[in-house]
C-alpha positions as CSV (number, residue, x, y, z in Angstrom):
1,M,17.0,-22.1,50.6
2,Y,14.1,-23.5,52.6
3,V,12.1,-20.4,51.8
4,S,13.1,-20.5,48.2
5,V,11.8,-24.1,47.9
6,T,8.6,-23.2,49.6
7,E,8.0,-20.2,47.4
8,R,8.7,-22.1,44.2
9,T,6.6,-25.2,44.9
10,R,4.4,-24.7,41.9
11,E,7.4,-24.3,39.6
12,I,8.8,-27.5,41.0
13,G,5.5,-29.3,40.4
14,L,5.4,-28.0,36.9
15,R,8.9,-29.1,36.1
16,M,8.3,-32.5,37.6
17,S,5.0,-32.9,35.6
18,I,6.8,-32.3,32.3
19,G,9.4,-34.9,33.0
20,A,12.1,-33.5,35.4
21,R,13.4,-36.2,37.7
22,G,14.0,-35.8,41.4
23,I,17.8,-35.7,40.9
24,D,17.3,-32.8,38.4
25,I,15.4,-30.8,41.1
26,L,17.9,-31.7,43.7
27,L,20.8,-30.6,41.6
28,Q,19.1,-27.3,40.6
29,F,18.6,-26.2,44.2
30,L,22.0,-27.6,45.4
31,I,23.8,-25.7,42.7
32,E,21.8,-22.6,43.4
33,A,22.8,-22.8,47.1
34,I,26.5,-23.3,46.2
35,V,26.5,-20.4,43.8
36,I,24.9,-18.0,46.3
37,S,27.4,-19.1,49.0
38,V,30.5,-18.8,46.7
39,T,29.3,-15.4,45.5
40,G,29.2,-14.3,49.1
41,G,32.7,-15.7,49.5
42,V,34.0,-13.8,46.5
43,I,32.5,-10.6,47.9
44,G,34.1,-11.4,51.3
45,V,37.5,-12.1,49.7
46,I,37.4,-8.8,47.7
47,L,36.5,-6.8,50.9
48,G,39.2,-8.7,52.9
49,V,41.9,-8.1,50.4
50,S,40.9,-4.5,50.0
51,A,41.1,-4.0,53.7
52,A,44.5,-5.7,53.7
53,I,45.6,-3.1,51.2
54,I,44.0,-0.1,52.9
55,V,45.0,-0.8,56.5
56,P,48.8,-0.9,55.9
57,A,48.6,2.2,53.8
58,S,46.7,4.2,56.3
59,L,47.8,2.8,59.7
60,N,51.3,1.4,58.9
61,W,50.3,-2.1,60.2
62,P,51.7,-5.0,58.3
63,T,49.2,-7.4,56.8
64,V,49.6,-10.6,54.8
65,V,47.0,-12.4,52.8
66,S,48.0,-15.9,51.8
67,E,46.6,-17.9,49.0
68,F,45.8,-20.7,51.5
69,S,43.4,-18.4,53.4
70,I,41.6,-17.5,50.2
71,V,41.3,-21.2,49.2
72,I,40.0,-22.1,52.7
73,S,37.4,-19.3,52.6
74,F,36.1,-20.7,49.3
75,L,35.9,-24.2,50.7
76,V,34.0,-23.0,53.7
77,C,31.6,-21.1,51.5
78,A,31.0,-24.2,49.3
79,I,30.6,-26.5,52.3
80,T,28.1,-24.1,53.9
81,G,26.1,-24.0,50.7
82,I,26.1,-27.8,50.4
83,F,25.2,-28.2,54.1
84,F,22.4,-25.7,54.3
85,G,21.1,-26.4,50.7
86,Y,20.9,-30.2,50.8
87,Y,17.9,-30.6,53.0
88,P,15.6,-28.1,51.2
89,A,16.8,-29.5,47.8
90,L,16.0,-33.0,49.0
91,K,12.6,-31.9,50.2
92,A,11.9,-30.3,46.8
93,S,13.0,-33.4,44.9
94,R,10.6,-35.6,46.8
95,L,7.5,-33.5,46.2
96,D,4.5,-35.1,44.6
97,P,4.0,-33.2,41.3
98,I,0.2,-33.1,41.7
99,E,0.3,-31.8,45.3
100,A,3.0,-29.3,44.3
101,L,0.8,-27.9,41.5
102,R,-2.1,-27.6,43.9
103,Y,0.0,-25.7,46.4
104,E,-0.9,-22.1,46.8
């Protein structure tokens, strides 16, 4: 997310110069971080459940996937997105629009 904020500095400056508030920029990057994290979580759950179906069929090992483990995995993904997305989003929301537009 830090790289994403750095690469999109001009876009942030443009949005702020036409009226976007700091909270708007903060929410944009925070939601983006959460969506990316949860998408990774969905892919992980699909692969995990697929493995839990394939392994017993091929190796005769019993496996159980509980709903609780799926919910916990989504919570961990969302918390990771919030934790690692908050600082870059905060940095982006505090940029000076003029300096951000000059950034190259």
